[in-house]
C-alpha positions in Angstrom: -16.7 4.6 -14.3 -15.4 5.7 -10.5 -13.7 4.0 -8.2 -13.7 4.1 -4.1 -10.2 3.9 -3.9 -10.0 5.2 0.0 -12.5 2.2 0.8 -10.3 -0.1 -1.6 -7.1 0.6 0.4 -9.0 0.6 3.7 -10.4 -2.8 2.9 -6.9 -4.4 1.8 -5.3 -3.4 5.1 -8.1 -4.6 7.0 -7.9 -7.8 5.3 -4.1 -8.3 6.3 -4.1 -7.2 9.5 -7.0 -9.6 9.9 -4.9 -12.5 9.1 -2.6 -11.5 11.6 0.2 -10.2 9.0 2.5 -7.7 10.7 5.2 -6.6 8.6 2.7 -5.1 5.6 4.1 -3.8 2.5 2.5 -1.7 -0.4 3.0 -1.7 -4.1 1.6 1.6 -5.9 1.9 3.5 -8.9 2.6 7.2 -8.6 2.7 8.6 -5.4 1.4 12.1 -6.5 -1.8 10.5 -8.5 -5.0 11.1 -6.8 -6.2 7.5 -6.6 -2.7 6.5 -5.1 -2.9 9.3 -2.5 -6.6 8.2 -1.7 -5.3 4.1 -1.7 -2.4 4.8 0.6 -4.4 6.9 3.4 -7.5 4.1 3.6 -4.6 1.7 3.8 -2.8 3.6 6.6 -6.0 4.0 8.2 -6.8 0.6 8.2 -2.5 -0.5 10.1 -3.8 2.7 12.7 -7.2 0.9 13.4 -6.0 -2.2 13.7 -2.5 -0.9 15.9 -0.4 -1.8 13.7 2.6 -0.2 13.0 3.5 1.5 9.3 6.7 0.3 7.9 7.6 2.8 4.9 10.4 1.4 4.0 7.8 -1.5 2.4 5.9 1.0 0.6 7.0 0.9 -3.4 5.6 3.4 -5.4 6.5 3.9 -9.0 7.9 7.3 -9.3 8.4 7.3 -13.1 5.3 6.0 -14.3 7.8 3.0 -16.0 8.5 0.1 -13.0 6.0 -2.7 -13.4 4.5 -4.5 -10.2 6.9 -7.2 -10.6 10.1 -4.9 -10.6 8.8 -3.3 -7.3 8.2 -6.2 -5.3 11.8 -7.3 -6.0 12.9 -4.3 -4.7 10.5 -5.1 -1.5 12.0 -8.3 -1.3 15.2 -7.1 -1.5 14.8 -4.7 1.6 13.7 -7.5 3.7 
């Protein structure tokens, strides 16, 4: 089974932009994984196409493969 990683990231970013969100975060797995690179690229291009700024401080990557999404979200909320 394959996944459209770039398209998935793009659709997610576009959806949030259409909902008028301004400071959009991103939670993902290992930054160096091919799938995550593709999803991030799609997401960032969607923000660019919507003329929204990127906020890299709001992007959380699971660097060691151990952190769950719940922990990543907790870390992001501490930044807000």
